[in-house]
C-alpha positions as CSV (number, residue, x, y, z in Angstrom):
1,M,-1.3,14.3,19.5
2,S,-1.4,10.6,20.3
3,D,-3.8,11.1,23.2
4,I,-7.3,12.1,22.2
5,I,-11.0,11.6,23.0
6,I,-13.5,11.3,20.2
7,R,-16.9,12.0,21.6
8,G,-20.4,11.0,20.5
9,G,-19.6,9.3,17.3
10,T,-21.3,6.2,15.9
11,I,-18.8,3.4,16.5
12,V,-18.5,0.8,13.8
13,D,-15.7,-1.5,15.1
14,G,-15.2,-3.8,12.1
15,T,-16.3,-7.0,14.0
16,G,-19.7,-7.1,12.4
17,A,-21.4,-6.0,15.6
18,P,-24.2,-3.4,15.2
19,A,-23.1,0.2,15.2
20,Y,-23.5,2.1,18.5
21,Q,-23.0,5.6,19.9
22,A,-20.1,6.1,22.3
23,D,-16.9,8.0,23.1
24,L,-13.5,6.6,22.2
25,R,-10.2,7.3,24.0
26,V,-6.8,7.0,22.2
27,Q,-3.7,6.8,24.4
28,D,-0.2,6.4,23.1
29,G,-1.6,6.0,19.6
30,E,-3.8,3.1,20.4
31,I,-7.5,2.7,21.3
32,A,-7.5,2.4,25.1
33,E,-11.2,2.7,25.9
34,I,-14.7,2.8,24.3
35,G,-17.7,3.8,26.3
36,S,-20.3,6.4,27.1
37,G,-19.3,9.6,29.0
38,L,-15.6,8.9,29.2
39,A,-13.9,11.1,31.8
40,P,-11.9,14.0,30.4
41,Q,-8.2,14.2,31.1
42,D,-6.0,17.3,31.5
43,G,-4.2,18.1,28.3
44,V,-6.0,15.6,26.1
45,R,-7.7,17.0,23.0
46,E,-11.3,16.2,22.4
47,F,-13.2,16.0,19.2
48,D,-16.9,16.1,18.7
49,A,-17.9,13.3,16.3
50,T,-21.7,13.8,16.7
51,G,-23.3,12.7,13.4
52,C,-20.0,11.0,12.2
53,V,-19.0,7.4,12.0
54,V,-15.8,6.4,13.9
55,T,-14.2,3.3,12.4
56,P,-10.9,1.5,12.1
57,G,-9.0,2.5,9.0
58,F,-10.2,1.1,5.7
59,I,-8.1,-1.1,3.4
60,E,-8.1,-0.2,-0.3
61,P,-7.6,-3.6,-1.8
62,H,-6.9,-2.6,-5.4
63,T,-4.5,0.1,-6.3
64,H,-1.7,0.6,-8.8
65,M,0.3,3.0,-6.6
66,D,3.4,0.8,-6.7
67,A,5.5,3.8,-7.7
68,V,3.3,6.8,-7.0
69,M,4.3,7.0,-3.4
70,W,7.8,8.2,-4.4
71,W,6.4,11.4,-5.8
72,Q,3.2,11.6,-3.9
73,P,3.8,10.2,-0.4
74,S,0.5,11.7,0.8
75,M,-1.2,8.9,-1.2
76,D,-4.0,11.3,-2.0
77,P,-6.9,10.9,-2.1
78,L,-6.9,7.6,-0.1
79,P,-6.3,9.0,3.4
80,G,-9.1,11.5,2.9
81,F,-11.5,8.6,2.5
82,G,-10.3,6.9,5.7
83,V,-7.9,4.5,4.0
84,T,-5.0,3.5,6.2
85,T,-3.7,0.5,4.1
86,A,-3.3,0.3,0.4
87,V,-2.7,-2.9,-1.5
88,I,-0.3,-2.6,-4.5
89,G,0.7,-5.1,-7.2
90,N,-2.7,-5.8,-8.6
91,C,-3.5,-7.2,-12.0
92,G,-0.1,-8.8,-12.4
93,F,1.9,-5.7,-12.9
94,T,4.1,-4.4,-10.1
95,A,7.2,-2.3,-9.7
96,A,9.1,-5.3,-8.3
97,P,10.7,-7.5,-9.1
98,V,12.2,-5.6,-12.0
99,S,14.8,-6.4,-14.6
100,T,18.1,-4.6,-14.5
101,D,17.9,-4.4,-18.3
102,P,16.6,-0.8,-18.9
103,D,14.5,-1.9,-21.9
104,V,12.8,-4.6,-20.0
105,R,12.2,-2.3,-17.0
106,M,10.7,0.3,-19.4
107,E,8.1,-2.4,-20.3
108,M,6.8,-2.3,-16.8
109,V,6.7,1.5,-16.8
110,K,4.8,1.4,-20.0
111,I,2.2,-1.0,-18.5
112,F,1.6,1.5,-15.6
113,T,1.3,4.4,-18.0
114,F,-1.0,2.6,-20.4
115,F,-3.4,0.9,-18.0
116,E,-3.4,3.5,-15.2
117,E,-2.5,6.7,-17.1
118,V,0.3,7.3,-14.6
119,P,2.7,9.8,-16.3
120,I,5.9,8.2,-17.6
121,Q,8.2,11.1,-16.5
122,P,7.9,10.6,-12.7
123,F,8.9,6.9,-13.2
124,L,12.1,8.1,-14.9
125,D,12.8,11.2,-12.7
126,R,11.6,10.2,-9.2
127,L,12.2,6.5,-8.7
128,P,15.7,5.6,-7.5
129,W,15.4,2.1,-9.3
130,D,17.8,0.9,-6.6
131,W,16.1,-2.5,-6.5
132,A,15.7,-5.7,-8.6
133,T,14.0,-8.0,-6.1
134,F,10.9,-7.5,-4.1
135,S,12.8,-7.4,-0.8
136,E,15.1,-4.7,-2.2
137,Y,12.0,-2.8,-3.4
138,R,10.5,-3.0,0.1
139,E,13.8,-1.7,1.6
140,S,13.9,1.2,-0.9
141,L,10.3,2.0,-0.1
142,D,11.0,2.0,3.6
143,R,14.1,4.2,3.1
144,N,12.8,6.6,0.4
145,A,9.1,6.9,0.5
146,K,7.4,7.8,3.8
147,T,3.8,7.1,2.9
148,A,0.6,8.3,4.6
149,C,-0.8,4.7,4.3
150,N,0.5,1.3,5.2
151,I,1.4,-0.7,2.2
152,A,0.7,-4.4,1.4
153,G,1.7,-5.8,-1.9
154,Y,1.4,-8.7,-4.4
155,V,4.3,-9.9,-6.5
156,G,2.9,-9.6,-10.0
157,H,3.1,-12.4,-12.6
158,I,3.8,-10.0,-15.5
159,A,6.8,-8.5,-13.6
160,M,8.1,-12.0,-12.8
161,R,7.8,-13.1,-16.5
162,L,9.6,-10.0,-17.6
163,V,12.4,-10.4,-15.1
164,V,13.0,-14.1,-16.0
165,M,12.2,-14.0,-19.7
166,G,13.0,-10.5,-20.8
167,L,11.0,-9.2,-23.8
168,D,10.5,-12.8,-24.8
169,A,7.7,-12.9,-22.2
170,W,5.4,-11.4,-24.7
171,N,6.1,-13.9,-27.5
172,R,6.3,-17.4,-26.0
173,A,5.5,-19.7,-23.1
174,A,8.0,-20.1,-20.2
175,T,10.2,-23.1,-20.1
176,P,10.2,-25.4,-17.0
177,Q,13.5,-23.8,-15.9
178,E,12.0,-20.3,-16.2
179,I,8.9,-21.3,-14.3
180,E,11.2,-22.6,-11.5
181,K,12.9,-19.2,-11.4
182,M,9.5,-17.5,-11.3
183,C,8.5,-19.7,-8.4
184,A,11.7,-18.7,-6.6
185,L,10.8,-15.0,-7.1
186,V,7.3,-15.6,-5.6
187,E,8.9,-17.4,-2.6
188,A,11.4,-14.5,-2.1
189,G,8.5,-12.0,-2.3
190,I,6.6,-13.9,0.4
191,K,9.7,-14.1,2.6
192,A,10.2,-10.3,2.2
193,G,6.7,-9.8,3.6
């Protein structure tokens, strides 16, 4: 179903240009043509979008779905609202990097369950925890969680402090050497994309 024509919708193209009514042709999964009265093609499905808005996918810039996609790859309800990209790792807490110490890792799980009311059990039952670094997290995500949305992520400062400082992160300031290690984790996250 990569070739379709969407007819009669109000096009909002994301450039800031005024909305306009037109047809839109998708070929091989990409927008190929926008215009009025596009010619039909044999075997190409057509959809009537009269009264609807046709837009590029929306970006949800603030989610805490860093782990949810392992047990809910549909990413509901985001796609139903037109979201095609979700940004994870907000507010400083992220699923990566993560400490290999199970007690420290549980601190990150508790943050998600406290602030976002995400149930604790799926973290324990559904996540493979086959990562420590952000790049390993990304590889695990690609391998194990086929999501309905594209994912973009931040490397959270709380996660970095816990990885470098363990449970001391809650009780004292970081040393210059620990700050250096945190900077290296940020650098590694950036390189991992």
